[in-house]
N, C-alpha and C positions, 0 to 999 in steps of 0.2 A: 625643614621646619620641625619644630618640636612642640608637641601638644601634651598637656596633662589630662589624661582620660582615665576616669575611675581609679585615680591614685597611681597611674603608670605614666611615665614620661616616654611617649611614643614618638620616634623620629619618622617623619613623612617626607618624601622627596619633593613635594611641592605644597602649595596652599591647598588644604583639604576642603572638599565640598561638605556641606552640612550632612548629607546622607552618609558620607565616608566617616565623619566623626561619630555619627550615631551608630554606624555599623561596627566600627572599632570598639565603641563602648559596649555593645552587646557581646562581641567576641570576648573581650576581657572579663566582663561580668560572668559569662558562661565558664571560662577557664578558671577564674578565681573560686567559683562555687562548685565546680565539678559537675555542672548540669549538662543537659543536652539542649541543642538549639536548632530551630528552623529559621533561617535568615534569608529573606527574599530581597533582592535588589536588581533592578533592570540592567540589562547589558549596556555597557558604556558608562555606568555610574562609578566604576573603579572599585568593585567589590573584591576582586582578586588582590589588588595592591593593599587594600584595607585589611584583608585577612592575613596576608603575609606579614605586614608591619605589626599588627596587634599580637599575632601568635609568636613572632620572633622576639618581641619585647617581653612578653610573658615568659617565654622560654629562657631568655637571658637572665631575668630577675630570679626565676625559679632556681636556676643553676647557681647564681651568686648566693642565694639564701641557703641552699643545700651545702655549698662549700663552707660557709661560715658555721653552719650547724655541725657538719662533720669534723671540721677543724677544732671546734670547741670540745668535741667528745674525745679527741686523741690527746694524750698527755704530752707536754712539751719535751719530756725526757726521751720519748721514743725516737729512735734514730731514723726510722722509715716514715716520718710524719707525712711528707709530701706524697710519697708513694701510696700510703694508706688513704689519704684524702682522695687521690685520683681513682683508686680502685673502688672506693665507696661511692664516688660520684657516678661511676659507670653503672653501678647496680641500682642507684636510687634516682638518678636524673631521668626525667621523662623524655620521650621522643614525641615529635609531631609528625604524623603521617598525613601528607596532602595528596588525596586521591582524585584523579580526574577520569573522565570516560574514555579518552583516547590518548595515544602517544603524542599526537599533534598538539593537544591541549597542554600536555606536560611541557612541551617546548615553550608555549606562550607563557605559562606560569613561571618557568625558570627565568625567562627574559624580564618579567616583572620583578622577580626577586633580585636580579642584578641591579635594578634601579634603586633599591633601598640601601641604607647604610649598614644593614645587618649582614653579618658574615658567619652564620653558624656552619658547623660541619654538615654537608649535605650529601645525599646519594640519590640516584635515580634507578629504580628497578624497572626493567623493561624486557621485552621478549628478545630472543636470540636474533631474530631477523633484523632487529634494529641495531644490534651491537656487533654482530660477527664481522671480523676483519680478516678472516682467513679466506683468501681469494678462491681456493679450491672448493671450499664449502659453499661460498656465496654463489659461485657459478653453477654449482650442481642443481640449484633450484629447490631442493629439499634440505633446508638448513638444519632442521631439528634432527633428522635421521642421519645425515652425513656428519654433523658435529659429533654425534654419539660414536660413530664409527672411527672418526679421527681420534677421539679420546681413548677408545678401546685399544686402538693400534699404537697409541703413544706417539702419533705423528704431528699433533698440534703444538708447535713451539709457542704459540701465543698463550695457550693455556698454562704452560709451564712458567711463564713470566707474569701471570695474573697477579700474584701477590705483590710484586714490586709496584704495579700500577695501583693496586688497592690501597697502598699506603700513601699514594699521592692524592691527598684530600685537603689541599690548602686553599682552594678557591671554589666558587660556585661554578659548576660546569653543567651544561645540558648534554643531551645524548650525543650531539654532533661534536662537541668539544672533547668528550671522553673517547669517542671513536677516533678522532684525529690524533689525540695523545696516544691511544693504544697502537695506532699504526706507527707512530714515531718510536715508541718504546718496544714495539713488537710484542705487545701483551694483550690479553683478552679483556675487553671492556665489560663483557657480560659477567664473568666470574669476579672481576675486580669490583664491579658495582655491588655485588652481593657481599663482598668483604667490607666495602665502605659502609654499607647499611648497618653493619654490626656496631659501629662506633658513631654513626651519624646522629645528629640532633634533629635534622629535618629531612624526611625521606619522601620523595615524590614517586608515585606509582599509579598504575591503572586501578580502577575499582576492584576488579576480580582478584587482585593480589591480596586484598584484605577480606573481601566478602566470602570468597570461595574457600572453604576449610581445607580442601585438597591442596590448592596452590599455596595457601598460607603455611601448610605443613611442609610441603616440598621445598619452599624457599626459606624455611627456618624463621618465619616471622612470628614474633610474639608481641602482643599489644597490651599486656598487663600494665595498668597504670599510665598508659600513654594517651595521647590526644589524636583523634582522627577527624580530619576535615574532608568531607565529600563535596567536591565542587560539581556544579551541574547535576545535582542529585535528584532531579525530578523523576528519574526512572529507577530509583533505588529499590522500590517495592518489587518491580518486575525482576530486577537483577538478583535480588535476594531469593525470590521464589525459584528462579532458574538454577541458582547455586545449590538448592536442596532438592532438585529434580533429577532423576536418572532417566536418560533417554538413549535408546539404541535400537538398531534394526535387528531382525532375526539373522541377517547375514553377518552383522557385527559379532553377535553372540557365537555364531558358528565359527567365524574366523578366530575368535579368542580361544574357543575350545580346541581347535586344531593346533593352534600355536602352543598352548600348554601341553598338549599331547606330545608334540615334537620335542619340547624341552625336557619333558619327563624322560624321553629316550636318551637325551644328552646326559642328564644326571645319572641315569642308570648305567651307561657305558663308563662313566667316570669312576665308579666303584667307591671304595671306602672314603669317607669324609664328605660325601655328597648326599647322604641318606635324608637329611632334613630338607634339602632343596628338592630332592626327588619326591618326597611325600607332599610338599607344598604344591608342586606342579600337578601331581595326580589329584590332589584335593580340588584344585581349581578346574581341572579338566572334567572331573566327575560332576562338580557342581553346575557348570555351564551346560553339561549334557542333560541333567535333570530339568533345568530351566527350559531348555528347548523342547523337551518331551512334553512338559506341561502346557507350554504355549501352543504346540501343535494340537494337543487335545482340546484346548479351549477354543482356538480360533477355527480349526478345521479348514474347510474350503471357504474362506471368507470372501465375500463379494468385494470387487474392486471398482471404485473406491468405496470405503466404508469406515465408520468410526464406532467404537464401543468403549464403555467405561464400566467400572465395578465400584460399588459403594465401599466405604472404608472398612466395614465388617467383612465384605466379600474379598477385599484386597488382602486383609490379614490371613484369611483362610487360604487364599490362593498362594500366598508367599509360604505358608506352612507346608503346602503340598509340594512346593518347589524345593523344599529343604532350606528355605531362607527365613525360618523363624529366628528368634533371638539367639539361640544356640548356634544355628547354622550361619547366621551373620557373623558371629564371633569367630567361627572356624574360617570363614572366608577372609575376614580381616587379618587373622593370624597368618594364613598362607600367603596372602599378598605381601604382608610386612616382611616375611622371610625372603621373598624374592627381591623385594626392593632393597633390603639390607645387603643382599649379594651384590647388587649393582653398586651400592655405595662403597662396599669393601673393595670392589674392583677398581673404583675410581681412586680410593686412597692408596691402594697398592701401586697404581700407576704413578701417583704423585710422590711415592716414596714415604708416605706418612704412616703406613702400616704394613706388616709383613703379609705376603700372599698366603692364603690358607690352602688346605689340601684341595679344595675345589676351585683353585685359581684358574687352571687351564680351562675347565668347563665354564667357569664364569666368563672368561674371555670369549669363548665361543658363543656363550649365551648373549653377551653384550653385543656381539657382532651381528646378531640377527635382528630383524625388525620386530621388536617386542613392545614398542612404544604404545601402539593402539590397544593391544590386548591388556596391557598393564593399566592403562588409563581406564578402560572399561571396568576392570576388576576393582580398581581404586574407587571409582565413582559409585559403583553399586554398593561396595562396603560402607562408604561414607554415608550414603542416603539411608541405608538400613540402620546404621548406628544412630543417625538423627531421629529416625522413626521410633526405635525402641527406647531411646533416651527421653522421649517426649512424654508429657503427662497423658493420661487416658483421653482427656478432652482434646489435646492438641494432636494426638495420633490420628484423629478423624480427618485431618487436613491432607493426609496422604491417600491418594486414590490411583488405582491401576487403570490405564487407558491403552487402547490400541488403535492404530490407523493403518488401513490397507491402501496401497497406492501402486501405481505403475513405476517400476524401477527405471531410473536413468543412470547412466554411467557416472555422471558427475556426483551423484549421491553415494555411490559405492566406495567404501574405503578399504574393504578387505582385499588381501593379496594372496591368500592361500586357499585353494579349492582342490578337491581330489580329482575332479575332471569337469569338463564343460557342462555335463548334464546336471551338475549340482547347482548351477547358476539359474535362479528363477527370475522370471519376468515380473511377477507380482511380488511386491515387498510389503513387509509388515513392520511398522515401528511401534515399539512398546515403551511406555513411560510409567514410572512411579512418580506421579505428579504431586508436587507440594503446592498447596493452595494458600498457605499462610507464611508470609515473609518473616514473621516473628521467630520462626524456628531457627533462622540464621541470625537475625539482627539482635534478638534479645540476648543471645550468648555473647555476641560481640560487645554490646553495651555493658554487660556485667563485668567484663574484664577491663574496660578502659576507664580513664579518668573523665573524659568528656568526648562527646561526638557532636560535630556541627554539620548540619546539612544546609547547603546553600545553593541557590540557583536564581536565575532571573525569572523562573516560572514555577515556583513551588505551589502557588495558588491553584485550586483550593487546598488549604492545609489540613482540612478536617480528617483526612484518612490516615495521615502519617502516624499519629499516636496509636490509633486502634490497630492499624495494619502491622506496624513494626514492633508493637509491644514495648514501646519506650515512652518515657515521660519527657516531653519537650517543654520544659518550663520557660525557656527563653524563646520568644518569637518576635519576628519583625517583618513587616511588609513595607519596604521603602518606596518612596516616590522616585521620579526620574530627575536627573540633573538638567535635562533640557527644559526650555520654556514651552510647556504644553500648549499654551494658547497660540504661539507663533510657529512651533516646529512640528506639531502633530495635528493632523486632521483625522478624526475618528468618527465613523458613522455606522449605524446599523440600518439596514434597508430591508423592508419587508415586501418590496414591489420590484418588478422588472422594468425594463425601459418602456414598455407599453402600459405601465402602471397596473399590471395584473399582480395579484397576490402570489408570493412565492414562499412555500414551506417545504424545504427539501428533505422530506421523509421518504422512506423506502417506497411507499406506494406511489409517490409522485415522480421519483427519479426515472422511472421507465417510460413516462409519457413523452412522446416526441415533441409536443407543443411546449412542455415545461423545459425540456433540454434546449430547444431553439430560443426560448425567451431568455434563458440564462446566458446563452451564447451572444445574443444581440446586446444584452446588458453589458457584457464584458467589452464588446466592440465600442460602445458609447463611452464607457469608463476609460478605456485605454487611450482614447483620442485626446484626453485632456491630461494624461499622466506623462511626464517626461521620463526618458530613460527606461529603466527596467521595472517590470510588474511581476510579482510572484503571485500565483493563483494556487491555493491549496484546497484539495478536495478530501473527503473522508477516506477514500480507498482507491487502490489501483483499478479495481474492477469498474468503479464509477468513472474514473478518469478515462479508461479505455472506451467505455460506453458513450460518454459525451463526445469524445473526439471522433469516434466513428460516425455518430449522428451529425456532428457539425460538418464533417467532410462530405457527407451525402447531401446535406441541405444547403451547402454553400456558405455557412456561417464561418467555417474555418478559413475560407478564402478571404472573407471580409476582415477577419481578425488578422490574418497575415499581411493584408494590405496596410494595416495600421502599424504593426511591428512584427518582426520575425517571431515565430512560435517554436518553442522547444519543450519537449516532453521528458519528464524524469523517467529513466528506465528502471525496471525492477532490479532489486538486489545490489545496487551500487556497483563497485568495481571499476575497471577501466572504462567501460561504456558510460558510466555516470560522469567520470572525470572528463571524458571527451565532450560530452554534452554540455557540461557546465562551463567548460572553457570556450565553447562556441557561443554560449550565451554571453559570457563576459566580453568576448571579442566583438560581438555585435553592438554592445553598448559602447565599448571604447571607440568604435568607428562612428558613433553618432546615430546609428540606426535604431537604437532601443532594442527591447526584447520582451517577450512574454514567456515566463517559465511556468509550465503546468506541472505541479507536483502534488504530493499527498502528505497528509498529516502522519506523523510517525516515520516518515521517510528520511533519507539522509539530508535532503535540502532543508526540511523544516526543523530538523533536530540539531544538526551540528555545523551548519555552514554560516560564514560571516558575510552577509550581503550589505556592505556599507555603502553609503552615499548613493550614487546613481544605479547601483546594482539592485536596489530595492526601494525605489521611490514610492512604491505602493505594495501593500500586501492585501490580497482579497481572499477571504475565507468563505467558501461556498458550503453552506450547511454546517451542522455540528458533527464532529468526527467521533461518533460513538463506535466502540469496538464492534466487530462482527458478532452479532448476537447468536449466530448459528455455530460459531466456533466452539469446539468441545471444551477447551480450557475456560472460555468465558462463561459458558453455561454452568460448568462445575463450580467456578469461583463465585458466581452469583448465588447458587444454591447453598454453598458452604457458608457464605456470609449471612444469608437469611437464617440458616440453622444456628449460627453462633451469635446472633444479634443480641440475645439476652446477656452475653458475656462482654458487651461493650463494643462489639464490632459494628461498623456501618452496615446498613442493610444492603442486599445485593443491588438494589436500584440506586442507592446513594453512591456505592462504589463505582457502579457503571457510569453514572453521570460525571463523577469526578475524574475518571479516566479520560472522558471525552474532552472536558474543558482544560485539563492539564495539557493535552496534545494541542488543543486550539491555542492556548497561551504561548506554547513553544513557537508555533507558526507566526503569531502576531509579533513576537519578539524579534523576528528577522528584520523588521522595518527600521528601527532606530538603534544604531550601533555605537554612537559616540556623541559627545556633547554638542557638536556642531552639525549633526545629521538632521534631516527632516524628511517627512514622508506622510503618506495617507494610508489609513487602515479602514478597509470596508468589510463589514460583516453582512453577508448577503443571505438573509433568511429572516422571516418575520418573527421567529422565536427569539432573535437577539434583541428585539424591542420589548420583550417581557422582562420585568424586574428580576424574576427568579433566575433566568439565564444570564442576564447581565451581571448579577451579583457574583457569578463564578469567574468572570473575566478578571485578569490581573488588575490589582489596585491602581497601578501607575497609569493605565489607560482607561480604566472604568469611568472615571469622572469626566473624561473628555468626549465620551461617545454621545453623539446626537442621533436621534431617531428620525428617519425619513420614511414616512409611511403613506404620503399623499402624492408627491410629485418627484419622479426619478430625475427629471432634468434640473429641478431645483438643487438636488444633491450634486449633480455633475457641475453645475455652475459654482456651487460653494467650493468644491475641490479645486476648480480652475482658478478661482480667486485666491485661494490659499497658496497655490504654487506660484502665482504671479508675484506674490509678496515674498514668500520664503526663498525663492531662487535668487532674489536680489540681496536679501539681508543675510543669508547663510551660504557663503561660498564653500565649495568642497575643499577639505583640508588635505586630502591625500594627493599622491603624485599624479593620478589619472583624473583629469578634469571632467566634470559632468558634461554630458552632451547638451544640456540646456544652458551652459555657460555663454554669456553674451560676448561674442568675439569682438564686438566693436566698442565695448565699454572702455573709456579712457583711463579710469582709475583702476590700476591693476595691483593686486597684492603680490609681492615677489614670492617666488617659490621657496627661497631660502632667506633666512635672516641675514641682513648685511650691515648690522650695526657696527661691527668692528671696522668695516671698510671706510667708514665716514672719516676717520682720522687721516687716512691717506689722501682722500679727496680734498679735505680742507687744507692739508699741508701743501699739496701740489698747487692748488688753485690760489689760495689766499697768500701763502708765504712766498711761493714761487722759487724757492731755493732748495738745493740739496747739498750735502757734503760730498765732495769728490774725493777720490782716493788720495790725492795729494793734500787734502785738508782745505782746499779753496772752495769757494761757492760758485755756483753756476745757475742760471735760470732754468727752471723746470718746465716741462710741458704743461700748458694750462688746461684746466678742466672747466670749460665755459658753458656747460649745459648742452653741447652739441650732441646730436645722435651718434651713437657709436659707443656710448658708455651706459651702464645701467641707470634706470630712472631713479633708483634710490641713491645714486651718486650725486645727483644734481637736480635743481629745480627745473620746471618746464619752461620757465622764462628764458628768453634769449639774451638777457642782459648779462654782461660779464661780471665776474666777481665770484666770491666764495659760494659754493652750492648750498642749498637748503636741503637737509636730509628729508627722507620721505615721511618721517614722523613729525615734521614741522618744527623741530628745535633749531633755532638759528645759531650758527657758530659764534663763539665768543672771539674777541680779538686775539690774534696770535701773539705769542711771546717773542723772545729774541730769535733770530735765525737759527735754525737747527733744533728748535724746541717745539714739541707738540703737546699742547695741553689737552687733557681728556675732555671730551665734549660733555659739559654739565647737563644732566637731565636725560641723557641717552638711556633708554630702557629703564627709567626710574632711578638712575644712579646720580650720586653727588660726586663732584670732582675731588680727587685726593692727590693725584700725582700725574705728572706728564712725562711721557717717554722721550728720550733724546735719540737723534741720529748721530752715532759716534764715528769718528774717523779712525780707522784701523787699517792694517795691511790688507785685510779682506773686508770690504765695506759690508755693513749689515745694519739692519734697523731693529732696535730693541724697543718694544712698546709694552707698557704695563699699566693696566688700570685696576686700581683697587679702591673700594669705597663702600658706601652703604646703599642698601636697597631702599625702597619707598617706606619700609617699616622701621628704618634706622638700624637694621642688622648689618654688621660688618660681613662682607662677602668677597670672595675672589674665586677665580677658576683659571685653568690653563687650557691652551689650545695646542694640540700636537701639530707642529709645523711640517711634519713629514708629508711629502707629496703622496697622493693616492693614485695608484695605477688604475686607469679606467677598465682595462681588459680584465683585471683580476677582481675588481670590486663590483662591477655593474653587471647585473644579470640581463643582458640584452638578448632578445630573441633573434636579432639579425646581427651577425658578426660584422658586417660591413658598417652598420650604424655605429657599432662600438669603435671601429677605427676612425670614423668621421669625428666622433666626439673627442677622442684623444687628440686628433690632429687640430681640431678647432680650438681646443683649450691652449695648445702650444702657440698657435697663430695669434690668439687674442692676448695672451700674456706678452708676447713679443710686441704687439701693438701698444700695450700699456707702458712698456719699458723703452720705447723708441726715443730717438733724439739724445739730448744731454743726460737723460735719466738712465741710459742704457748701461752705464758702468756701475750703477748702484744695484747691489744684491737686495731685491725687494723681498718682503716676507712671502712665504708660500701661500698665504691665504688669498693671494691674487687669483688663485684658481677659482675661488668663490666669486670674485668680481667678474672674472671672465665668463663663468657659467651664467650669471645673471644677464650679462651683456649679450650672450648668444641667444638666450630666450627672448630678449627684447627685440632682436633682429627679426624673429618670426612674427611678433606682433606688428612691427612696422611694415613688414612685407604684406601682411593681410590688409593693413590700412591702405598701402599704396595700390594694391590690386583692386580694392573696393573703390577708391577715389578715381581709378582709371576705368571704371565701368566694367571691370572684368577682363579688359584687354591685357593679355599676358605680357606682350612686348612693351607696351607703354608702362605697365606697372613695374616691370623690371628696370626700365630706364629711370623711372621716378625713384625707385629704391636705391639705385646706384648713386644718384645725386644726393639723396638725403643721408645715406648711411656711409660713413667714412671708415669705419672699422671693417675688419675682414668679415665676410658673410659666411655663415655656417655651411659646411660642405653638403649637408642634407638638403638645405634650401637651394643651393646652386644646382644640385642634381635634379630637383623638381623642375626648375626653369630649363635646364639643359634637355630634359626629356621632352619638353615642348618645342625644342628647336631654338631656344632663346638663350643668348649669352649675356651676362650682366657686365656692362662696361666698367673697366677698372677693377674687376674682380676675376682674376684668372681661375680657371678650373684647377682644383688640386689634383695631384697625382693619385692614382688608384683606380677603383672600379667605376669609371665615368665614361665608358665607351658606348653605352647603349642609349639610343634615342628612340626606342620602340614604344614608348609609353604615350605617344601622342593621343590627344582626345581625353586625357584624364581631367577630373575636376580639380583644378589647380588650388582653389581655396580650401577644398576639403583635404587635399594632400598636405598642404602647408599646416593645417590644423592637426592632422594626424602625426606628421613628422615632429611638430613642436611637442606633442605629448610624449613621443618616444625619447626626444632629447631631455625633456623635463624629468622623466622617470630616471634616466641615467644620472643626470646632474644632481638630482635631489638626494642621491645616495652616496655622493662622493665624500662628504665630511659631515660630522655632527657638531653643531655649534651649541655652546652653552647659552642658555637664554637669559642669564643674569649677569655674567661678567666674563672677562677674557684677559689673556695675557699673551703677548707676542714675544717669542724668544728669538735667539739668533738663528740664522739660516743654517741648515745642515751643511 
């Protein structure tokens, strides 16, 4: 579809929602004016696609306008006109940087980009661990270090071929595509992507590649005159502050000092030509030694654990004693730059791009050692000091020195060089030069760019962004949701527990056992009426641990587990988190439901996609204020109070906005797409106060009802909501919800079968096919019997042409051998009918072209190539994968039996077979139910009613119960075990159907507006 928005003709892959049109309008207005924007749109509203389409159209038009302008400035007599235009465009044409929080989100964004009609030159900047294709390096475990060693030794053949891959920029590729291509071309995707980024028009990358000045510098990224889009930007303030903060332990500093000392010896032995590098190493060794001496003097025998901070004035005085005043900072930067240049020269010499200098041998030795961490420490310290001394006197006050003493654990230690074991201390000290104002980073970024767009589903409350980031956001938008809020969202604030006692979850109340038990009992009552999964978010890990311990002692946890299995979010994420979340998913998939206890600002509340049954309810217990005793929080509040006269939010206002932004992130886990539905419960009486409610995201704010009198009234309200929503809004993903009514007769097919209607109508109503000799023969009738997909034929037992599932009756057939396109199918008007042609090798050619419901001429093609199940379906059980492949073959054979067997049917019969296989599972459940749960009787009834081959997975379930289905022999393969007696047959059938549906649903992608069948391969 094409829309004219703000004077731009934007192509959109489907009919746009109202919020998408408004969103694209704001994006285009921002880019046209060169403004900055804060754009909030809930998850599931299509903001990513809107951003990509609007930005790509603006980029395309901008390039076309620049081309015309540059071409007009070059005289026609110049022989190198085209070359001049191209070179001028490279320098003047802007880039669009699309930044996300994680590499996984980059993959999602690139997939959305592939859906559009736009094809700008793209590149993806990502870390080496995502790109490395050198098996020796990958298997080593330390990719960064061993990659450097391979480069130093000249052993990485992939690096040598990187340029050839870097020139391969003809289509939109995500990280996986580039890695696959890199393996085929034996070229390094990491260095190729950096080359691609130099000429790319649209660059995807993580946040820190743009925000962190060190990374930006090392990657050679310049953003002057470009556009930056920060997606999921609700944490941009914290990320900016962290990028301007130096943090290291005293052991880190000692490790760095020893490393520079060792390398000074290397340069000294090298002799003439290495004097500059020798001096640089000695400067850094001396500087880190002075820093360590001053820290020892300041901290002395610090108590463990303990925290300490210095005012901004004291910080500057301390830095001066450390030799890190402005002049010392410049010397530090200069010395680091020389050593980094030596590394770069070594790389170029290895590539053959530059001659090796006199210090080449020493440089090779230098590169072979583990210098990554010491150089990173020196680089970060030099960068933060430069930011400090480049700031205005007022802004310099945001830098404060802090220290934290704690017990050392080996996981936190990164140093590798110590003189002896006695030097390793048990008590560790972490030192920070903490930046309290994100504008130190962000204001410099916005001064260089054409426009910056911050977007997220939870930017609200927006008040802090302008004052904190030091930027003027003239364009703002708080969009509503695309869902029907009245029918798909239940939202309530509750100030009472299940015994109708008041609940205000402040610190003084959270330690009371009776309050903890009341909250637990309230969760039990709430979860009883919520289907599938429930996410419960708390303000902190410490509170989560405290509540769970109490519930375990009081028996509340046992009651909660009796309702649904309980899972707790582990600290720190990592493999343990992945394992826990997979168990939670599996419990819901099995129909048992689940309760996931997590924390605000944790991985589950910030970056996970809990669609459909994985989050039918989100419960927020209390308001997630940051830990007020945390040193950084105390300093930040004090700094904001001090700078309030300069337009900053007060410390209290900043503190409150941090809490509600984290809360809104958790609330956003509930509704993830247009057909999703769920309930949001805010459990704390403060949520009933207008001041607190005004900070909740706009899309949900208006739907919140306050329940302050009767807890059971609220529970009944939610129960009634789910009774209606579960019927009206069926899950759209491959895994059906556990609340799906298994006995419901009207079923929505998992795959669109509009194209198969032509075959059914032809076989049934016409009854003839062309044989290879040109004659006609009767075809197998499609009479509505079981054994074919429901969308093939009507439920009536009367013979005759079938009625498709959308209710459009077939029109009379033309002459034998002619198939007229079904008028009205999918909103189409008939324009042509495909013929079955007589050739040496029979084939069916079917082509439908016409107009959609809006009168637009449309057509599309279907790739007839067969899809291999084993290679395309991600089955957790390899045996099930074999069953699906075997069942598809058997079912296709069934459809082609009799006089039709000689005809080469189109390969889309795979879709027909897939829907028929799923129908068999539904019929099996009905037969089992009508037989009162008797497995043998149900199996006999199924054999009578179902004439097509039964799925192997279904036969295995009956076989495991010691029952064989008459007329349906057991397939060959892994069917020798009858040890599963006593299983819940109905539950197993439901589970197996879900596994089949997941596999079949990914076999082919059908176009939803038109199709064309070509000759068989």
